[in-house]
C-alpha positions in Angstrom: 4.8 0.1 -19.3 5.7 -3.4 -18.4 7.8 -5.4 -20.8 6.1 -8.2 -22.6 9.0 -10.5 -21.7 8.3 -9.9 -18.0 4.6 -10.6 -18.5 5.5 -13.8 -20.4 7.9 -14.9 -17.6 5.2 -14.3 -15.0 2.7 -16.4 -17.0 5.3 -19.2 -17.5 6.0 -19.2 -13.8 2.3 -19.2 -13.0 1.7 -22.2 -15.3 4.6 -24.1 -13.7 3.3 -23.5 -10.2 -0.3 -24.3 -11.1 0.7 -27.5 -12.9 1.8 -29.1 -9.6 -1.7 -30.6 -9.4 -0.9 -32.6 -12.5 2.8 -33.5 -12.2 3.2 -34.3 -8.5 1.6 -37.0 -6.5 -0.6 -36.1 -3.5 2.2 -36.9 -1.0 4.7 -34.8 -2.8 2.3 -31.9 -3.0 1.6 -32.2 0.7 5.3 -32.1 1.6 5.9 -29.1 -0.6 2.8 -27.3 0.7 3.7 -28.0 4.3 7.2 -26.6 3.8 5.9 -23.5 2.2 3.2 -23.1 5.0 5.9 -23.5 7.7 7.7 -20.6 6.1 4.7 -18.4 5.4 3.0 -18.8 8.8 5.8 -17.2 10.9 6.2 -14.5 8.3 2.5 -13.7 8.5 2.5 -13.8 12.3 5.4 -11.3 12.5 3.8 -9.0 10.0 0.5 -9.1 11.9 2.2 -8.3 15.2 4.2 -5.4 13.6 0.9 -4.1 12.0 -0.9 -4.2 15.4 2.0 -2.3 17.0 2.0 0.3 14.3 -1.7 0.8 14.4 -1.7 1.0 18.2 1.0 3.6 18.1 -1.1 5.6 15.6 -4.2 5.3 17.7 -2.4 6.3 20.9 -1.1 9.5 19.2 -3.9 10.1 16.7 -3.8 13.9 17.1 -0.1 14.2 16.3 -0.8 12.0 13.3 -3.8 13.8 11.9 -2.8 17.4 12.8 -0.3 18.0 9.8 -2.9 16.6 7.4 -5.6 18.8 8.9 -3.4 21.9 8.8 -2.5 21.2 5.1 -6.2 20.8 4.3 -7.1 24.0 6.2 -4.4 25.9 4.3 -5.8 24.5 1.0 -9.2 25.7 1.9 -8.0 29.1 2.9 -5.8 29.5 -0.2 -8.3 28.2 -2.8 -11.8 28.8 -1.4 -11.9 31.5 1.3 -9.1 33.8 0.3 -10.1 34.4 -3.4 -13.5 35.5 -2.3 -12.5 37.7 0.6 -9.3 39.2 -0.8 -11.0 42.1 -2.5 -12.4 43.2 0.8 -9.2 43.0 2.9 -6.4 45.4 3.4 -3.4 44.6 1.1 -0.9 44.1 4.1 -3.4 41.9 5.9 -3.9 39.8 2.8 -0.2 39.5 2.3 0.3 38.4 5.9 -2.5 35.8 5.6 -0.9 34.5 2.4 2.5 34.3 4.0 1.2 32.6 7.1 -0.8 30.1 5.0 2.2 29.4 2.8 4.5 28.9 5.8 2.0 26.6 7.6 1.5 24.6 4.4 5.2 24.2 3.7 6.0 23.2 7.3 3.3 20.7 7.5 3.7 19.2 4.0 7.1 17.9 5.1 5.7 16.4 8.2 2.8 14.9 6.3 5.1 13.4 3.7 7.3 12.0 6.5 4.2 10.4 8.1 3.1 9.0 4.7 6.5 7.4 4.2 7.2 6.2 7.7 3.7 5.2 8.8 1.1 4.8 6.0 3.4 3.1 3.4 4.6 0.4 5.8 1.1 -0.3 6.9 -0.1 -0.6 3.3 2.9 -2.8 2.4 2.4 -5.1 5.5 -1.3 -5.3 4.9 -0.8 -6.4 1.3 1.8 -9.0 2.3 -0.5 -10.3 5.1 -3.4 -10.7 2.6 -1.2 -12.5 0.1 0.2 -14.9 2.8 -3.2 -15.5 4.2 -4.5 -16.4 0.7 -1.5 -18.7 0.1 -1.8 -20.5 3.5 -5.6 -21.0 3.1 -5.6 -21.8 -0.6 -7.8 -24.9 -1.1 -5.7 -26.2 -4.0 -2.5 -25.8 -2.0 0.2 -23.2 -1.4 2.1 -23.9 -4.6 -1.0 -23.6 -6.7 -1.7 -20.3 -4.9 1.7 -19.0 -5.8 0.9 -19.7 -9.4 -2.4 -18.0 -9.1 -0.8 -14.9 -7.6 1.8 -14.8 -10.4 -1.0 -15.1 -13.0 -3.0 -12.2 -11.3 0.2 -10.1 -11.3 0.7 -10.8 -15.0 -2.9 -9.8 -15.7 -2.4 -6.5 -13.8 0.8 -5.9 -15.8 -0.9 -6.7 -19.1 -3.8 -4.3 -18.3 -1.4 -1.5 -17.4 0.0 -1.8 -20.9 -3.4 -1.2 -22.5 -4.2 2.4 -23.5 -7.7 2.7 -22.1 
């Protein structure tokens, strides 16, 4: 649950940023928006370059990236779909060996899969979300400051909806 105070602070911040249309002159807004765009554009460019490099690394070694996930999936299929059906027809020692091999393969590949999720997938998801937000802020028709207020308002709505027991 997100505290109501945090939601209220997000909404106050959103209203302050969105009120720039009413309290600042056009020249003042242009100066502020230009300063924010000059900060956000290099940030977006760096993130896009990092994202391109990360994706090209994944595509160049796609087999080493997908193999742990495929082995985990195969172990899941063996353990929960194939093995329960065929276990009654197999020798006890063979069934025990298959179970042990499946468990070892699963354990050894779960750690690799988890490492890949943390070191590859999570940074890609984070960089992509930041790129989308900066792209929205740079191209916002009302200006970058207004866009920041809109993003804060959207975050407050997400926080508010997470507090609702659906």
